[in-house]
N, C-alpha and C positions, 0 to 999 in steps of 0.2 A: 703503621697505616692500617686502618680498618678494612676488612674485606669488602669488595664491591658487591652490592646487593644485586642479585640477578634480575634482569628485566623480564617481567611477565610477557608472555607471548599470546597473541590472539588465538583463541581456541580453534584448533583444526576441526573439531567436531561440528562446528557451525557451517563448515564448508562442504560437508559430505552428507548425502542422504540416499537412502535406498528407495526404489520404487516397488519393492516386494510387499505385497499385501499380507496382512496378518488377521487371523480370526480368533478372538477370545483367548489371547495369550496372557497367562498370569504374570504379573510384574514381580520382579525380585525386590524385596525390601533390603536395602543395603545400609540403612541407618534408621533407628527408631521404630515406630509402629504406625500403621495406618489407623487413624482415629475411627473408632466404631461408629461415631455419629457423623461421619463424612459419607454422604449418600448422593444418589442421583448420577448424572452423566456429564462429564466435562468433555467438550469438543474443542479440538485445536486443529488449525489448518496450516499447511506449509507448502511452498513450492518444492518440487523434487525433480527438476529437470524435465527433459522431454524424451520422446522415443529415440531421438538422435543421440542423447547423452547417456541414457540408461541410468540416470540418477544425477546426483550432484558430485563433483562440480560440473558446470556446463563447459562445453568445448569453446575454444577461442576467448576465454575469459569473459563470456557474456554475463550480464547482470544476474545475480543469484535469484532475483524475483521472477525471472523469466522461466517458467516451468509449470507443468501440470500441478493442480492442487491435490495434495494428499490429505484426506480427512482422517483424524485420529480421534477415537472416542474411548475415554476411560470410564469404566463402569465401577462405581463404588458401592459396596454392600457389606455391612457387618465386619469392617476391618479388612476386607479383601478388595483387590482391584484387578481387573482384566482390561486388555486393550484390544480394540478392533480397528483396522485401517482399511481405507478404500480410496482408490484413485477416482477423481471426478471425471467420469467418462461422458463428456458431452458429445454432440454430433461431430464437432470439429476435431475432437480427440481421435475419433475413429478415422476421419479423413486424414489426419496427420499420420497416424499409424500405417494406413494403407499406402500413402504416397511415399513413405520411407521404406517400407518392406517389399512392396510390389513394383517390379521394374515397369510394368505396364502403366503405372500411374506416376512414375518418377518425375515426369516433366511438370507435375503440379505440386511438387514438394514444398513444404514449409521450411523456412530457415529462420534462425535467430536474427533479430534486428534490435540489438541492445535490450531495451526493456520489453520488447514485443516479439512475437513470432508470427511470420507473415509469409503468404504465398502469392506471387504475382497474378495467378489465375483464380485462386480460391478465396483470398482475402485474409482476414485477421483471426488468429486463434483467440478464443474466449477461454482463458486458462483458469478462471474462478479459483484463485489461490490465496485470497487476502482475508476475508472475514465471513461472519455468519450474521443472519438476522432471524431471531425467533419471533413468530407471529401466530395469530389465530383469528378466525372469525367467531362471531357470537355463537354459531352453531357447531363449531368444531369441538369434538370430544377430547382432543389432544393438541399439544403445541405442534406447529409446523416449523420447518427450518429451511432457510435458503442460504446458498453460498454465493459470494459476490466477487466482483473484479472491477477495476477502474475503467477497463477498456472492453466492456462486453455486457450482455444481459446477465442478470442474476438467474440462478437455477434453483428450483426446489428439490430437496433430497428426501428420501425416506429415512427417518431417524433410526429405524431398526436395522435395515439392510445397508444403509449409507449409499444406496444407489441413486444416481441422478434420475429424476422423474420427469421434470418439465421445465422449460424456460418460463420466466415470468414475463408474459407478453409475447405475442407473435412477432415475427420479423416485420410485418407491415405496421406494427404499433411503435417501432423504434426507427429513428432517423439516423442514417449514416453520416459521418462527418466527411467522407470522401464521396464525390459524385460519380462513382464507378460501380458497375453492376456485379459486385462480388457475390458468390453464394454465401460467404460468411461476411456480412457487411461490417466494416469498421465502425463500432459504436462506442461513444464515450458516455460513461455512466458514473456511478459512485460506488465505492466499496462499503459505504456506510449509509444505506437507506435507513429510514426511521419508522418505527412502529408506535402508534398511539394505542396503548392497551385499554384506554377508556372508551375509544370510539371504534376500535378494531380496524383502523385504517393504516395502510403502508404508504409512505411517501418515498418516491424515487425521483431521479432526474436523468434527463437525456439532453446532451448539449453538443455543440460543435463550434469549431473555431474557423474563422474565415481564412482564405489563402493569405491575405495580407497580415492577419494575426499570426499565423504560423511563421511567416517570413520575417516578422519583427522579432520573433523568439530566436530564430536562427536564419542563416542566409539561404538555405534551400532544404527541400525534402529529399532525403536519400532513400530510394527504394529500388535501386538496381544493384547488380552484382559488383560492378566496378564503375569508376568515373570514366568519362570519355578520355581517350588517350591523350589528346592535346592538353586538357586540363590537368591530367595527372602529371604530364611532363613539366608543365609550368609550375605546379605546386612543388614538385620534387626539387626543381632548381631553387625556388625560393626557400624551401626548407633547408637545403644544404647550405645556402648562404647564411641563414640564421644560426644553424647549428655550429658552423665553422667561423662565426663572426667573433674575432678577438676583442672587438670593442663593445660587444653586447648591445648592439643597436636596439633600442626599444621597439616593441611591436607597433606602437602608435605611429611611428614614422612610415609604416606601410598602410596607413588608413586610406589613402587615396587608392592604392592598389586594391585594398579590401573592398572599397565601395564599387570600383569598376568590376571586380570579380563577382561581387554580389549581384550587380545588375545583369551580368552575363548569365549567372545561374538562375536568377529569378525568371528571366525570359525563357530559359530552357525548361524550367519546371512548369511554367504556365502553359507552354506549348504541350508539355507532356499531359497535363491534366485537362486542358481544353476549356475548362470552365472554373469560375471562382467558387470557393466554398463559403457559405454564409455563416456569420455568427448567429447562434441561437441557443437558448436555454429553455427547455420544456420541463416544467414541474409536473410530476405524475402522481396520481392517487389511485390506489388499488384496494378493493374490498376483499381480495382473496378468492373471489368467485368469478367475476365477470371481466370485461375488458378494462384496460387502463384508461383512466380519464387523464387529460393533459391540458395544460395551459402554457402559452408562450409568455415568458417573463420579459417585461420591458422596463426601461428606466423612466423617471418622471418626464423626461423630454421626448418620450416616444421612441427612442432608439433601443435596439435590442441589448440585453445584458451581454457583456463581452467578457468571457473568461480567458484570462491570460495564462493560467497554469493548469489547474484541475479543480474539480469539486470532489475531493476525496471523501468528504463527510458532509452530511446535513443533519439537522436536529429539529425536533418538533416540541412545541409547548402547547398549552391549552388553546391559545388563540393565534399562534404564529408558526410558520415554518422558516427556519433560518438556514441559508446556504452561505458557503464561504468559498472564495477563490483561494485554495490551500497551496501550501508550499511544496507539493509534490508536482514538479513541473513535468508535463507530458507534451512533448513537441518533437519536431524532426531531429533535434539534437540528441534525443533519447533513442532514435532509430539508427543513428550512425554507430556502426560496430567496428568493422575493419575494412574500409573501402580500398585501401592501398596496402595490402598485407606484405608487399615486398619492400616497403619503405617506412620504417618506424618514424623517421624524422618527418615525413610527409603527413602521416596520420596525426602526429603530435601537433603539427602546424594547423591542420584542418580543425582539430578539436579547439585550438585556441581561437581560431577565426569564427567558429560557428557557435560556441557555447556561451550562454549568458549565465549570470548568477540568478538565483531565484529572487523574486521581489521581496523586500524586507518588511512589507506591511501585509495586512490581511483584510482585503475587501469583503464586506458582508452584504448580503441582500436579504431583506426581511419581507416575507409574504404574509399578508393578513389572511387567515384561513377563511374568514367570512367572505372574502372576495373570490374564493374558488367555487364559482357557481356553474351549473350545467349549461346555462345559456350564454356564456361568454367564452372567448378563446384566448384572450390576452389579459394579463394581470400586471398592474404596476407595482414594482418593488420599492422598498425604502432602503436606500444604500447607506452604508456606514463604513468606517475604516478604523481598524485597530493597528496601532504601531506594533511591530514585531510580527514575524511570520509564524504561521500555525499549520500543523497537519491535523491534529486531533483536538476536538473540543466537545463539550457536553453542555446541555442547558437544563435548568430546573423546569419541571413541567408547569408549575404554577407561574403565572406572570401577573401579579396583582397590579392594578391600575396601569396595565400595559407595559410594565417593566420586566424586561427579559434579563435573567441572570445567566451569564455564560462563563463556563470554566474552561480554561485553555492551557495547553502545553506548547510553549514556544521553542521550536528547534532553531535556535539562533545561529545563523551562518553555518548550518548543518544541512547538507544537500543529499537527501536519500535517493535522488534520481541519478546521481553520479556514482560510478563504480571504479574500482581499481583496474586499470588496463595493463597489458603486458609491457607497454612502453613507458609507464609512469616512473617518475623519479621520487624516491623517498625524501620527504622534507627533513627528517631527523638524521638521515644518513646519506645525504647528497654527496657526491653524484651517483651513489649506488641506486640501482633500480629497486622499486618496491618488491617485496618477496613474491615470486611468481605464483606460489601456491595460494596467494590471496586474490588472484585475478577473478573478478566477478563480484567480490564482496563490496558492500557499500563503502564509498570513500568517506568513512565516518570518523575521520580524525577531526573532530569538530573545530571550527574556527572561532567559536565563542561558547560560553556557558549557556545552557538552556534556562528558561524562566517559566514560572507558573503564574497564570493570571486569573482574576475574577473581575468581570465587567457587568455593570448595570446599564442596560441599553433601552431606550424608549422605543417600543415597537412601532409606534405611530410616526415617529419622526426620524429614527435612526440615530438620535443624539446619544452619545455615551455620557451617562450621568455620573458614573463613578468607576474608577479603575484601581485595582490593587495588584501589584506585580512583585513577586518575591523570587529569590534564587539563592543557591548555595554553591559556592565555587568549588567545593569538594565533590559533591555527589549528584549534580544536576547536568552532567554532560551526556547529551543524546537522550533526552526524555522522550519516550516513545509510546509504548502500549499502556493501557489503563484497565482498571477494574473497579467496580462499585456494586452496591446492592441494586440489582436490576428489577427485582420483584419483591413485593411484600407477601405476607402469608396469604393474602387474598388473591394473589396472582397478578395484581395491578402494580404498575410502577409507582415508586414513591413520588410525592408531589415536589419534594425538595431533596437535592443531593447534599448530604452533610459531610461525607467522607469519600475521597477518591484515592485509590491506590495507583501509583505510577511506578514504572521501572525506568531506569536509565541504563544505557549500554555501557557507560563509562568512556574514558578517553583511551584510545589505543593508538599510540604514536605511529605504528607501522601502517595505519590506515590513512595517515595524513600525507598526501602527495604534494609535490610542488605545484601541480596544476590547481588543486583545490586551495592551497595557500594563496596563490596569486589571484584566484577568482574572488576570494573573500577578505583579502587583507585590508580593503577599504570599507568594511562593513560599517554602516552608519550608527548602529546601536551598540557598539562594543562596550562590554563590561570588563573583560579581562584584557589587559594590554598585550600587544603582540610579543613583547619581550618575555612577559610572564608566561604566556601561552607556550612558548618554546623552551621554557626552563626544564631541562631533561629530568631532573629528580622529581619535580612535581608531575610531569607528564606520565612517568612510568609507575609511580607509586602512590600518588595522593589524589587520584581522580577515579575512584572505583565505580564499577557498576553497583547500582543500589536499588532496593525496593523500599518505597516509602509511602506513608499515608499522609494526605493533606486534609486537615480540618478546614473545610471551605467556609465555615462561619467565622472563625478566628483568622483564617487565611495564614496558616502556619503549618510547618511540617510537625506532625504530632508523634510520629513513630517512624523508625527506619531500620534497615539492615543493609550493611555493606558486604558485598560478595568478597571472598578471598581473592588475593592477587592471582591473575590468570583465569578468572571465572567471570562470566556475565549471566545476568538473569533476564529472562524474556517471557512474554505472553502470560501475564498474570490473569487469574480468573477468581472472582469471589464466589465461594460456595457457602450458602447459609448452613449453619449447624442443624442437624435433625432436631426438630422440636425447638427451634431457635426462639429467642425472646423477641425477635423482630427488629433488633437494632442493626445498623449498618456495619458493625464490627463483630457481631456474634456469628462467627463462622471461620472459614479457612481461606487462605490464598494458595491456590495451586498454580505452579509456574514451571516453565522449562528452564534448565540451567546447563550451561556449556563450560567445560574446563578441560584443557588439553584435548585428548581424544575421547572424552566422556560426554555423553549427553544424558541428562537425568531429569526426573520429575521431583521437585521439592514441594513440601507442604509446610506452610506457616500457619500459626494461629493468627487470625486477622487482627486481634486486639493486642498481640505481643510480638510484633515483627522483630524487635530488638533481641529477643531471646533466640533468634535463629530458627532454622528449619527443625521441625519435630519429626519429620520423616523424609527419607530420600529413596527414590525408586529408579530402577533401570532394568534393561534386559538386552543381552547382546544381539538379539534379533530385531530390536527396535532402534533403527538408525534414522533419526529425523535430523534435518539440518536446521537452518535459521527459521524459526517458527514465527507465525504471524498472529492473527487475532483468535479469540476464543469465545465460547459461550457455555452456558450450563442449563440443562433441562432436568427437572425433577423426575420425569418419566419419559420412556420411549415406547413406541408401538408401531406396527406396520401402518403405513399411511392409508387413510380412508377418504381423504378429500377427493372430490371429483374433478377439480380444476386440472385441465390438461391441454397442452398445445401439441397436436399430433405432428410428428417430425416430418413425415412425407408431405402433409398439407402445408407445413411451415416453409419448406424449401423448394417445392416442385416448381413454382413460378420463377425461381431465381436461377434455375439450371438451364442455361441457354445453349451450351455446347453438348453434343451427344456424348463425348468422352467423359465429361464431368457428370452427366446424368447417369452414365454407366457406373462411375465411381460410387455415387450415392446408392444406386440400386444394389450393388454388390457388397459394398464395404461399410455403409452407414445405416441404411434403413433396416437391415435384418436385426440390428441390436435394439430397435425401438418398436417392435411389433405390438 
């Protein structure tokens, strides 16, 4: 009998992160050499927990994305590299720290709510931990940089010091999605605003979902410490019945109960809120100098655009702005964390009752840029629909004859808004629980293979003229982050994207829970049959994390590298070679890599991925967890732009209670003189 091949384990390094800041730390070369023609500055951002957690992992198995953003800047020069890190210290960061550390403010404390961090009296943390956007005005002598988040305003940072400088837009320029007077208003935005380097315009979005919209996603909004006692007792009894049911009665038999229960909770939450929340989508344009211009987006029938999940990304072409309802679902089901901590059975039942799967299609809304006029307040969109769900996409800048070219990564039946809970059951090792140390990690045991798409869309009608979709059942599991040539030697973006580098997380069986399996077992666009999905040998050894280059013209994978067992690749960034020939493959791919207890930086030649990394870097003081998006700047310098939203002026009118005004005076304002 041949010896059993050991099963690779998800890297623990991705689950831990330090909040300790670092200044100009030389990185250790553990393999190869840093290329002498690798130059400039690579920026990476990652969540690193809150003041309450002291780093990662988060307490109570809260989603790993819920945390303050740590900015990492790697400075490349002459074959050497140093790293500098800085926490994103926004005004709500200082309020969070004060309410946690100071007993006088403890009644206003923020607490983790699944994907979000919230205070019943202060509002929602803007954790700015997802992505960057480099931009500049025609008069700027240097590139500027903002950090972004799906549930808050973006903030501009100083590229030299990495300090937070100013929000983009004042509080009065953004509309909250909850009609309550919080000092930190809950705002829905996008982690990927778009910059047009030809016109020096930034496009952002501010949107909200109506109360009925939220309640269609889940049965209620949970924002209290615990459920009413009567409801908790009722749920506990039902949960025990289901858990101890020898006949395994289907949950569908309780649909009538679920509907009655829903009506009870809907009435409860409507009474709590007092007023309905409207659906709205405001497209915003900013010149980097003045106030945000904004237009309300409406459908051809005059009704408001209705976002069911999120606008994680938007894109800009020469004549159009493209928005998408992306498959990062943000709703009350992502706020539910542990409402009944004394009964795992009840929590498991609540999750089954409240959570929906993400929608399997991608609604698109196209805005003609010519319609964005100063004398109008509403703009009609052209809707379109792409089969298969999408989180990240790019568009070519050129749109000849009104034809938009869109490049997409489809995370099929892969739900990044769900995470491993302490009461989850492993699908591969049932009835055993999922490993407790994985609590908070994405439930990213994908329920189908990912796909890559290229679409030709008529910008005037929304008609999809052509579609090409490809996939590889070995290396396209969990396609996530991307990189491409962002700028030409002129500093302008390319008119056309001919190569895109994508990474895949790979298939990690321990991240597939019974809950996620049941949620997506009836996925309508299935490519890999369920039986094959659960084939143990395939699952553990033949679905690696991968870094691969897609030739978007031929629409084929032109080059790839598969990570070793037990490793995964994340956060790729294209860096053009010093004195590059200008092609989209003449440079390097810098990325983070996790394996076991090691977190490292790997460097690949962009035109030879299959050759493997040419350099690996690490340092015991550099402890980053699951990293997010990246960017690259050729140069950094102290910020000289004059745009600024004064913090005191921004918040003073929102501070209605004397105690909260004192909190801001003592713990927030002094940091922003």
